[in-house]
N, C-alpha and C positions, 0 to 999 in steps of 0.2 A: 856513307853514315846515312845520309840523307835521301838520297836513291833509296837505300834499303827502305827507311822508315815509310817513303811515298810508295813502296810497293805490299808496304805490309800493310799500311791503311786503304790500298785500293783493293786489294785483297780482301780485306774487314768490310769494306762498303759492299762488293760484290755478293759476299756471301751472305748479307743480312737481305738485299734485296731478292736474291734468291729465294731465301725464305719466309721472306715478305708474299712473292710469287708464288710458290707454292703451297703457303697456308690460307692465301686468299683463292687456290683452284681446290682445293679443300674443304674449303667454305662455299663458295657460289659456283654453280657448275655453269651457270650460263657466263661468266666469266671467260670461261676455257672455249664455249663457243664461239665467243664475239672476238676473242682475240687469237685464236691460232687458225693458220689455212687449214678447211676443211679440205677431204678427201673428194673424189669423185668416184663413182662406181655405178654400172648399170646392173640394175637386179629386175629388169623387164621378161618376164616368161622363163618360167621351169625353174625358180630358185628356192632351197629349200634350205631354211635357217635348220641348225644346231646350236641348241644351248649350252654348253660347257659351264658346268656348275661351280668348277676350279674348286679351289682347299677351304674350306671350314677356316674364317678370321684371317686369309691370307689376302680378300680381295682380287682373287685372280681369276673372277669367273669373265670368260668370256664369249663372244658370236662368232659362228662360222656359217658360211654362206655355201652355200655346195649349187652350182648350176647345173642341173641335171639332162641338158640338152648337148653340153660339151663336155660332162664326166670332168668339172674343174672344179678346184675348192677353193676359197679366199679365207686364211680365217682372222680373227681379231678384230674385225669387218668396224664394230661401233667404236674403239679405238680410234683406229684409222682415219673413218671415215669424219669423226668429231673431235678427235683428242682427248675423247673420256672414257674412261674406264668404267667397266658395269658395276664393279662395287663387290658385293661379299656373298657368295652364292647365286647362282641364277638358277632360280627353281624352274620355270614353264616361261612359254611365248605363245600366245595369240593373238590372230589378225582380225581386226574388223574393219571392213571398207577398206583401205588403205593404210590404214598404220598396225603397225607392230607394237603389242604390250610387254615388254619382257621384264618377268615379275622376280626381284631379286630379294629374295628371303631375308638373308640376315641382314642387309642394307636397311631393311626394310622401306620400299620402294619399289615403281613400278616406272621404266623408262619407255616413253614414247618415242616411235620413231619411223618415219616413211619407208616404205617397205620399197618404193619404186627407185629411192638412193641410198638407205640407209642414213639419213641425215635427223639427226635429234630432232624433236619437234617440241618434248613439252616432259615433264614428271608429273608422277601422283604419289604423294609424299603423307605424313602420319598415321602409316599403317606398322604394325608392330611388328611380324612374321609372316608377311601374303605368303601365299603358295600359286592359287589360280586365278584366273579371272574370267568371269563369263559375261556375253553382252547380252541384254534384253532388248535393247533400243540406242538408239544414237544417244539417249541420255540417260542409260539407266544402266550399268553394269554393277556385279558381286565378287566381291575380293574375298575369298577364304582365308585363313591363319591358321597356324600351329599352337599360337598360346592368348591371342586374343579373347577369345569365349566370346566372339561375334562375328556375322560377317559383315564385312563394311559396303555400304550403297554410293558409288562416284557415279558421277558424271562425266562421261568422256569427251561430252561438248565445253567443258570447262576444267577438266580432270580434276577436279574438288571434292570431297567427302561432301555427302549428304543427308547422310542417315547409319545407320546400323541395325542389326538385328541380333539379339541376343540368342546365344547361345551356350549361356554360362556353365548349364550343367553336362557340356561336352567337352573333353579335353583339348579338339583340334577339329577343325572343318578341311575338308581336303576337295578332291574332284567332284565337277558338277556336271549336269548334264539336264537339259529341259525338255519337258511334252505337255505341248499346248501353254499353257500359261504358269505350270508346276515347273519347279527344279528341282531338282533332287541330288542332294546333297552326302558325301559319304565324311562319317566322323571316324577318322584313322585312328590317332593313336592313343592304344589302350582302349580304344571304343567299339559298339557291335552296332551301331546305328547308321541309316540315313533319314535325313531330314527331309522333309518336302516341304517348301515355300511357296506360297500363293506370289507369284511376280507381282501382281496388281495392289497386292494390299502391304507386300512384305512381310508376312506374318508366318509364321511354322503352322502349317496345317495339320501336319502326319510324322509321326515317327516310327518308321520300320527296322524292326530288329533284323539284323542280321548276325551272319560269321561273326568271330573275332576280325579287329581291324580293319575293316573294309577299304580298300585305295581307290581304285582304278572303277570308270566304270563310264557306259558308252550303250547307244540306243542303236537297237538291230532295224531291217527295212522291216519288221512285223512290228513296229513302235513296243518291244519287250526292252525292258531296261535289264545289263548282265554288272554284276560288282563281283570285283575280286576281291577276296577276302584272304588276309594272309594269316597264317600260325603265329602263335602265342606259345612258349614253353611251360607244360602244367595241364592241370584240368583236364585229362584223356583226350577223346573224341571231340569237346567242346571246344580246344583252341585247336583243331586242325585247319588247315586253309581250304576254304571253300570258293567254289564259281555258283554262284545264286542266278536266280532269274527273279524280275520282280515285275509282277502286273502294273502299270501306271494307275489304268482304271479303279483297278481295288487297295492299290497300293497296298499288296502283300506277296511275300515269295511264293512263286507257283513253280519253282523247280530249283533242286539244289543238288551239286556233284560236291561231292568230298574227296579230296585229295590224300595220298596214304601219309602216312606217319615221317616227317620229318622234310616233308615235301613245303618251297618256302616259291611258289609264282610270283612274277610281278611283271607289272609293265604290261597290261591290259591293252589291247587295242583291238580295232576292227578294221573291215577291208572296206572301202570304198561303196560298193553293194550293201552294204551291212549285211553280209549271209554270212561271213567268218570271221570268228572270233582269234586273236594270237595272245599269246604270254610266253614269256622265259622261266626256262625251271631249271637250275644250275648252268649245263653248256648246253643247252638245246633251247631250240624254239617250237612251239606246240600250235598246230592251227588246230580248231574247230568248227565244225558247222554250227548255226545257230539252231538247226532242225535235230541237231545230233542228239542222241539219246544217252550218253555217255562220256567221259570223260576220254579225248584220244590216248593209246594205249603207245605207239610209236611214235617218235618225234617227227617234226615237217622236217626238221634241219636238224644236225647234229654235229660241233663244232668244239674248236680245241683253244677258244680263248681261253684270259686267264679269267676275266670276271666280266661277264656279261652286264649291260647294265641299261641301255636304252635300247629303245624299240620302236617303229615308226614304219604305217606302213600308207604309201601316194594311193589317194581317193581316185586318182583318174587312170592309171595303169596297174594297179597291184605291187608294183616293186616296194619290197621290204628292206627295210635300213637296220641294223642291228652296231650298236657300240659296242666297244671294249676299251672298258676304263683300263684297262693293265696294270698299273701298281698304283695308280690314283697320285701320282707324285709325275710325271711325265704326257705330254698331249695322247689322249686316247686314239685308237681306230674305230672307224668305220666302215661298214661291208653293206654293201648293197646288191640284193638278190632279185631276181624276176620274179613274177608272181607265182610261176611253177619250182621255186629254189636254186636256179641257175646262178651262179657268184658273177655278177657283172663287175663292181668295182670296186678296190679297197682304198681307200683314203687318210690322213690324218685330221684332226681337228685341234679343238683345245684339251683342256684338264677337266677330265670325269665327263663326256660328252652324255649329257642326260633326257633330253626331249628335244623331239624335229618337232619342224613347224611349217610348211607348205605354205611357199610367198604369193599366191596368188588366191589365198584366203579358204584353200582348201581344210 
């Protein structure tokens, strides 16, 4: 009887200790970093980071790293190195100098890591629903947001918020691209606007009316800015998807291409030379020269994937990476193609692989 009482008491104390440690980890990320044995990885050269969103409200976002030279993948990199989960819905990743900034949308934070070894170096908090981060210099970066009604200004040197730009008349801000001192920002959710921000004054200086729901935005070699606008039900031709070109000098749309009814193109990308645009449409990948006079009629690649979800083009060699989210529950599949469209390799990543980020800052 005494033995059973002691054993029950020991189990109870052990459970309390585990709950205490677990709650401590959840409250303070630094505790995890200080007390868990960190893994060691070599990410030097040829690294491609794959941002796996994970399922909304499940907290199962992960980061994969793919060695483009050895064609080898390591999944769940951030957790394996740091003993720290990324959180809920990893939206994007941007590299500035030697650090990678992983934007975790529903967790409202941005994790910072060393791109040479994957180790946690800090985080940016106090964000509502961050989407993307764009760096102006070592002391200034902008963070767009799905719900906040503002663009947050942060200092990358300190990881602290230093200010904001009100966008309250717009439901969301999304992707960004810079021309000179001007930053062009898409307003996505139910909107039809590209904001133009002076990065020296942090003021909105122009608003460009676009097609419905502008999402992807890139700048080509001729300094023209391309915006992919998604479709919305209703309103006839005014709601069709469009690919539009902006002249950043005049801040006007100087060319517009309209997709057929029902088309829902996603994930606008650009090759390293700035000469060719890429986007996903249905089960196909389309390629379009920036000097072309019309949308491509024939796909560059046709696939039998279940759910084409992510797209990235290696600026160094033109290799194309396409992700298939499969059933959104199991680890997604990545296919790597040459610049000419030849299949080179396939590999599994994490759940819902959505974004690609090249490890040498490209």
